[in-house]
C-alpha positions as CSV (number, residue, x, y, z in Angstrom):
1,M,0.0,0.0,0.0
2,K,2.8,2.4,0.8
3,T,4.4,1.7,-2.6
4,L,1.0,2.3,-4.3
5,A,0.5,5.5,-2.4
6,K,3.9,6.8,-3.5
7,L,3.1,5.9,-7.1
8,V,-0.2,7.8,-7.0
9,F,1.5,10.8,-5.4
10,V,4.3,10.9,-8.0
11,T,1.8,10.5,-10.9
12,A,-0.3,13.4,-9.5
13,A,2.8,15.6,-9.1
14,L,3.9,14.9,-12.7
15,F,0.3,15.7,-13.9
16,Y,0.2,19.0,-12.1
17,A,3.7,20.0,-13.2
18,T,2.8,19.2,-16.8
19,A,-0.4,21.2,-16.5
20,S,1.4,24.1,-14.9
21,A,4.0,24.1,-17.7
22,A,1.3,24.1,-20.3
23,Q,-0.4,27.1,-18.6
24,D,2.9,29.0,-18.5
25,N,3.5,28.3,-22.2
26,A,0.0,29.6,-23.0
27,R,0.6,32.7,-21.0
28,D,3.9,33.3,-22.8
29,D,2.2,32.9,-26.2
30,L,-0.5,35.3,-25.2
31,E,2.1,37.9,-24.0
32,Q,4.0,37.6,-27.2
33,L,0.8,38.1,-29.2
34,K,0.1,41.3,-27.1
35,I,3.6,42.6,-27.7
36,A,3.3,41.9,-31.5
37,A,0.0,43.7,-31.5
38,M,1.4,46.7,-29.7
39,E,4.5,46.9,-32.0
40,S,2.2,46.9,-35.1
41,L,0.7,50.2,-33.9
42,V,3.9,52.0,-35.0
43,A,2.4,52.1,-38.5
44,A,-1.1,53.0,-37.4
45,P,-2.6,56.5,-37.6
46,P,-2.1,58.4,-34.3
47,E,-5.9,58.7,-33.7
48,R,-6.2,54.9,-33.8
49,A,-3.0,54.0,-31.9
50,L,-3.2,56.5,-29.0
51,P,-6.4,55.1,-27.4
52,L,-5.0,51.5,-27.5
53,V,-1.7,52.7,-26.1
54,N,-3.3,54.5,-23.2
55,K,-5.5,51.5,-22.5
56,V,-2.4,49.3,-22.1
57,L,-0.6,51.9,-20.0
58,S,-3.5,52.3,-17.6
59,G,-4.3,48.6,-17.4
60,D,-2.9,45.6,-15.6
61,H,-0.3,44.5,-18.1
62,S,3.4,43.5,-17.9
63,N,6.2,46.1,-17.8
64,E,7.5,44.6,-21.1
65,L,4.2,45.4,-22.8
66,K,4.0,48.8,-21.3
67,E,7.6,49.6,-22.4
68,R,6.5,48.8,-26.0
69,A,3.6,51.2,-25.4
70,L,5.9,54.0,-24.3
71,F,7.9,53.4,-27.5
72,I,4.8,53.8,-29.6
73,L,4.1,57.1,-27.7
74,S,7.6,58.4,-28.6
75,Q,6.8,57.9,-32.3
76,I,3.6,59.8,-32.2
77,D,4.1,63.5,-33.0
78,D,1.1,64.7,-31.0
79,D,0.9,66.9,-28.0
80,T,-1.3,64.5,-26.1
81,A,1.0,61.6,-26.8
82,Q,4.1,63.6,-25.7
83,A,2.3,64.8,-22.6
84,T,1.5,61.2,-21.5
85,L,5.1,60.2,-22.2
86,L,6.3,63.1,-20.1
87,D,3.9,62.2,-17.3
88,F,5.6,58.8,-17.0
89,A,9.1,60.4,-17.2
90,K,8.2,62.6,-14.2
91,D,6.7,59.8,-12.2
92,S,9.4,59.1,-9.6
93,D,7.2,56.5,-7.9
94,G,6.7,54.5,-11.2
95,N,8.9,51.6,-12.4
96,L,8.7,52.9,-16.0
97,Q,10.2,56.3,-15.3
98,S,13.7,55.6,-16.7
99,E,12.3,53.8,-19.7
100,A,9.9,56.8,-20.5
101,I,12.9,59.1,-20.3
102,R,14.9,57.1,-22.8
103,M,11.9,57.0,-25.1
104,I,11.8,60.8,-25.1
105,G,15.4,60.6,-26.4
106,I,14.4,58.2,-29.1
107,G,11.4,60.4,-30.1
108,G,13.5,63.5,-30.2
109,N,10.7,65.9,-29.5
110,K,12.3,69.2,-28.6
111,A,9.8,70.3,-26.0
112,S,9.9,66.9,-24.3
113,L,13.7,66.9,-24.3
114,D,13.8,70.4,-22.7
115,N,11.6,69.1,-19.8
116,L,14.3,66.5,-19.0
117,N,16.5,69.2,-17.5
118,S,14.3,69.6,-14.5
119,I,13.9,65.9,-14.2
120,Y,17.6,65.5,-14.1
121,T,18.0,68.1,-11.3
122,T,15.6,66.4,-8.9
123,G,16.1,62.8,-10.0
124,A,17.8,59.8,-8.3
125,P,21.1,58.5,-9.8
126,D,19.4,56.0,-12.1
127,V,17.1,58.8,-13.4
128,R,20.0,61.1,-14.0
129,E,21.7,58.3,-15.9
130,A,18.6,57.8,-18.0
131,V,18.4,61.5,-18.8
132,L,22.0,61.5,-20.0
133,E,21.3,58.5,-22.1
134,A,18.2,60.2,-23.6
135,F,20.3,63.3,-24.6
136,L,23.0,60.9,-26.0
137,I,20.3,59.1,-28.1
138,A,19.0,62.5,-29.3
139,D,22.6,63.7,-30.0
140,D,21.9,66.8,-27.9
141,K,25.5,67.7,-27.0
142,R,24.6,71.1,-25.7
143,A,22.1,69.7,-23.2
144,I,24.8,67.4,-21.8
145,F,27.3,70.3,-21.8
146,N,24.9,72.4,-19.7
147,I,24.5,69.5,-17.2
148,A,28.3,69.1,-17.0
149,V,28.9,72.8,-16.3
150,N,26.6,72.7,-13.2
151,A,27.5,69.1,-12.1
152,Q,30.0,67.9,-9.5
153,G,31.6,64.6,-8.5
154,D,30.2,61.5,-10.2
155,D,27.6,63.5,-12.1
156,F,30.3,65.6,-13.7
157,E,32.3,62.6,-14.6
158,E,29.3,60.8,-16.2
159,A,28.3,63.9,-18.2
160,V,31.8,64.5,-19.4
161,E,32.2,60.8,-20.3
162,T,29.0,61.0,-22.3
163,L,30.3,64.0,-24.2
164,G,33.4,62.0,-25.0
165,A,31.3,59.1,-26.3
166,M,29.5,61.7,-28.6
167,G,32.8,63.0,-30.0
168,A,31.8,66.5,-28.6
169,R,35.3,67.9,-28.9
170,D,34.2,71.6,-29.1
171,E,32.1,71.2,-26.0
172,L,34.8,69.4,-24.1
173,R,37.3,72.2,-24.9
174,E,34.8,74.8,-23.8
175,L,34.3,72.9,-20.6
176,L,38.0,72.9,-20.0
177,S,38.0,76.7,-20.1
178,Q,35.2,76.8,-17.5
179,A,35.9,73.9,-15.2
180,G,39.7,73.5,-15.6
181,P,41.7,70.4,-16.4
182,S,40.6,67.1,-14.8
183,E,41.1,63.4,-15.0
184,A,37.5,63.1,-16.3
185,L,38.2,65.5,-19.2
186,I,41.4,63.5,-20.1
187,K,39.3,60.3,-20.2
188,A,36.8,62.1,-22.5
189,Y,39.5,63.3,-24.8
190,M,40.7,59.7,-25.0
191,I,37.2,58.4,-25.8
192,S,36.7,61.1,-28.4
193,G,40.2,60.6,-29.9
194,D,41.1,64.2,-29.4
195,I,44.9,63.9,-29.8
196,G,45.4,67.6,-29.8
197,E,44.1,68.2,-26.3
198,L,45.8,65.0,-25.0
199,R,49.1,66.2,-26.4
200,R,48.7,69.6,-24.9
201,T,48.1,68.1,-21.4
202,A,50.8,65.5,-21.9
203,L,53.4,68.3,-22.5
204,D,52.2,70.5,-19.7
205,D,54.2,69.8,-16.5
206,S,52.2,72.2,-14.3
207,N,50.2,69.2,-13.0
208,P,52.3,66.0,-13.0
209,A,49.5,63.7,-12.1
210,L,47.3,64.8,-15.0
211,Q,50.3,64.9,-17.2
212,V,50.8,61.2,-16.5
213,E,47.2,60.4,-17.2
214,A,47.3,62.2,-20.5
215,I,50.5,60.5,-21.6
216,E,49.0,57.0,-20.9
217,A,45.7,58.0,-22.5
218,M,47.6,59.0,-25.7
219,G,48.7,55.4,-25.9
220,V,45.1,54.2,-26.0
221,V,44.4,56.5,-29.0
222,G,47.6,55.4,-30.8
223,G,48.7,56.3,-34.2
224,E,52.0,57.6,-35.8
225,E,51.6,61.1,-34.3
226,V,51.1,59.7,-30.8
227,N,54.0,57.3,-31.2
228,A,56.4,60.1,-32.2
229,T,55.1,62.3,-29.3
230,L,55.6,59.6,-26.7
231,V,59.2,58.9,-27.8
232,Q,59.9,62.7,-27.6
233,I,58.3,62.9,-24.2
234,Y,60.5,60.1,-22.9
235,R,63.6,61.8,-24.2
236,D,62.7,65.2,-22.7
237,A,61.4,63.8,-19.4
238,E,62.9,65.1,-16.1
239,S,61.2,62.6,-13.8
240,D,60.9,58.8,-13.6
241,D,57.1,59.1,-13.4
242,I,56.9,60.8,-16.8
243,R,59.4,58.4,-18.4
244,D,57.4,55.4,-17.0
245,A,54.2,56.9,-18.3
246,A,55.7,57.4,-21.8
247,L,56.8,53.7,-21.8
248,K,53.4,52.6,-20.7
249,G,51.8,54.7,-23.4
250,M,54.1,53.1,-26.0
251,M,53.3,49.6,-24.7
252,I,49.5,50.4,-24.8
253,S,49.8,51.7,-28.4
254,G,52.0,48.7,-29.5
255,N,54.9,51.0,-30.4
256,D,57.7,48.5,-29.8
257,A,59.7,50.2,-32.5
258,G,59.8,53.4,-30.3
259,I,60.9,51.5,-27.2
260,L,63.6,49.7,-29.3
261,E,64.8,53.1,-30.6
262,L,65.1,54.4,-27.0
263,Y,66.8,51.2,-25.9
264,R,69.5,51.5,-28.5
265,A,70.0,55.2,-27.8
266,T,70.7,55.0,-24.0
267,D,73.6,53.7,-22.0
268,D,71.7,53.7,-18.7
269,A,71.6,50.0,-17.6
270,A,68.5,50.5,-15.4
271,A,66.6,52.1,-18.3
272,K,67.7,49.3,-20.6
273,K,66.4,46.7,-18.1
274,E,63.0,48.4,-17.9
275,M,62.7,48.6,-21.7
276,L,63.6,45.0,-22.1
277,E,60.8,44.0,-19.7
278,Y,58.3,46.1,-21.8
279,L,59.5,44.6,-25.0
280,V,59.1,41.0,-23.6
281,I,55.6,41.9,-22.5
282,M,54.8,43.2,-25.9
283,D,56.3,40.1,-27.6
284,S,58.4,42.3,-29.9
285,D,59.8,40.5,-32.9
286,D,63.3,41.8,-32.1
287,I,63.3,41.1,-28.4
288,W,65.0,37.7,-28.6
289,N,67.9,39.0,-30.7
290,I,68.2,41.9,-28.3
291,I,68.3,39.5,-25.3
292,D,70.8,37.3,-27.0
293,A,73.0,40.3,-27.8
294,A,72.7,41.5,-24.2
295,L,73.8,38.1,-22.9
296,D,76.8,38.2,-25.1
297,G,77.7,41.6,-23.7
298,D,76.8,43.4,-27.0
299,Q,74.9,46.6,-26.4
């Protein structure tokens, strides 16, 4: 009897598990159908799409479906649609706020974008991040510049990094004149590939810490101009920190030829040792011949 009871229990458990899985699949299929129906509204006339979108947003539906609805709103060039989207973007208690903000960036409506400034000022960190992303999507460099001018700490760094990702070289240079040099700006110059500003900072010895950052950042950008500049910086350096930064920059850029040139030009044993270590790390084609010659006592 005990064995029979166990068999009945296991059979029942399998039945209910199978039935539950079937129900889950049916719910998934229904959800996918709803999403497909919502996405199809992108091609519908606004007067037809808007009531259906509002119905979903006000109803008991999944966040995924509501996110699709917010996207449809962003594509409707209508004051009512934009006002609804903005309501969600301002709703700090709602779980769709950040998504609504990003959708404003995708839609690119100027009036809605302008409203994001006040949302940024009062928003939580994730909201401020969403606002920056919206301006990035909308390619609104000036809006992010204005945020950076008034920001501090992490907010400043995030705004400046976003400008770098946008290739906003003019805005970054203007920001330098207002906020002064900083590690965040050097990183942004690197991201935007602004060799001119990196070189200027790399040659400026008034702030050694930033000078080191700029030299190494030049290595990330790379290129013939960078390689030549790094070799010259090493030769002209008056401190070990700057020489080390120049070697690191050349390693990052893959300029083993530059390090080899410096190796052959110096008689400083300590410097040669350091350069050999870099060349080994870089797996330079010439390193093994150089090591062999060094072992033979041939400089």
